[in-house]
N, C-alpha and C positions, 0 to 999 in steps of 0.2 A: 598528623591530621591535616595540617596546612597543605602538604604535598598531595594528599588524596583529594582534597577539595579543589586544588588547582587543576588536577587531572580531570575531574568531573566537569569543570567549567569549560574544558577544551573539547568537549564531545558534541557531535551532532548525531542524532538518531533518526533513521529513516525506516519506516515500515511501508512496504509495498504489498498491496492486496489486489490480486487479479479478480475481476468481477466473477460472480458465480455463473454456473452453467446457464446459458440462455436457451430460449425456445426458438426452434426453426419452424414451428407449426403454422404460423401465419405469414403471408407474403408481404412483409413489412420491409422498409428500408433498414439497413444494418443498425443505424443509430437508435431506432425505435423498438428493437427486439427486447422483450422483457424476459424475466427469469423463468426457467423451467422448474417444475416441482422439485426435481433433484437439486437444482441450484439453490432453491430456497432452503431446503433441508441442510445442504452442505454449508451454506453461509451461516445459518444458526449454529451448527455444530462447531465450526471453527471459531466463531465469535465467542461462544460461551467457554470454549477451551482456552483461549488466549487472554482471558480477562486479566490475569496477573502479569502478563507480559506487556501490557500497554501502559505507557507513562501517564501520569495524572494530568499533566498539562501538555497540550499538543495542538498543532495546526492540522486540520483535516481537510484534504482536497479530494474531490472526486470528478471524474469525467462526467460530462452531461449526457452521455449515452444512457438510455433507460436501464440497461442491465447493470451498469456500474453504479448509477445513482440508487437503484433498488438495493444493491449489495451494501452500499454505504449506510443506507437507512436501516437495514437489518442489523448491521454491526452497532449502529447508534442505539437501537432499541435494546440490544443485549448488553451493551456496555454503559447504559444510562448516560449517553451523550445527548445534549439538547440537539434536536434536529437542525436548528438554526446555526449550530457550530460547524456544519459541513459547508464548505465553500465549493460550489459547483463551477468548474472551469472548462469551457468549451475546448480550449487548446489541449486538454488532457485526453480528448478523444483522438488519440494517436497510436499508431502501431510502430512508430519510428523511435528507436532508443535515443537517437541524437536529439530529437525534439524533446523527449522526456527529460534527458539530461539537462538541456538548456533551461527547462522550466524549473527543475529542482534546484539548479545552481542559481536561479534568480530569487530564491526564497530569502526573505529578510533574516538577517543573522540573529535577530532577537528571539527567534524561535529555535529551541533546542531539539524539539521532536516534531517530525512531520509524518503524517499517515496519509497515504495516497492510494486511491482506488482507481485502477486503470486497466489497460489492455495488453495482451500479448501481440506481437513479438517484443514490443518495447520493454515490458517488464523483465522477461527472461534475459534479454540481451543486456539490459542495465545491470541486473543482478550479477551476471557473469563478468561484466566489465569492472564493477566496483566492489563486489563481494569477494571473499576468499574461499568460497565453496562453489564448485561448478554444479549447476543445476541444468539438466537436459531440457526441462520444460517446466515452468511454473504453471501448475494446473489451475483450472477454475477454482475459485475460493482459496487459492494458495496464499499463504502468509509468509513473508520474508522480512526479517529485521536485520538491518545493517547499521553498524556504528562507525563513525568517522572521527579520527582524532584531529579536529580542526576547530577553529573559531568561526570560520566562514563557509557558508554553503557553496560559494563560488569556487572554493579551492578543494572540494572533496575529491579524494582519490584513495585507492587501496584501503577500502573499508574492511571491517571484520563482520562476517555473517554471524550474528548472535543466535538467531533462531529461525528455523523453517518449520512450517506446519501445513500439511496438505490433508484434504479430506480422507484420502486413502490411509493416512496414518491413524485415523480415528475410527476406522470401521473394522 
């Protein structure tokens, strides 16, 4: 029992969720694009399906882009998270996996579980660098959970991809 508990304490869990499908109907700057109808439906579908795959205590980060923040809010509603538990971070509005990696590695070690709502290419490249399953493209509303055997976010490497769930898996 002590050995098992010791192993559990050495884990960091990261859940990456790509924002839901956004709308291109209005001539807005990229950061202001909101979700398309299909994106809203897909986000609800994935959120309700992964309910049992979400740790009870977690740190929730979201890009400040409208489509990412709307996706985070849909997940919060479906998973009964208080909306004020979502931390909106402007630096998560990135498509660069190196920037994403730097942000994740800067997380305080007191957090065992981090849920992050962000953007591609950063998410797909991060998942392929740190996970053990190659994913050609994390689609919109895509969910990827990676576990790392470490005490420190700054030293994450060679994680284990525990779960992937994409809208197409549910239709």
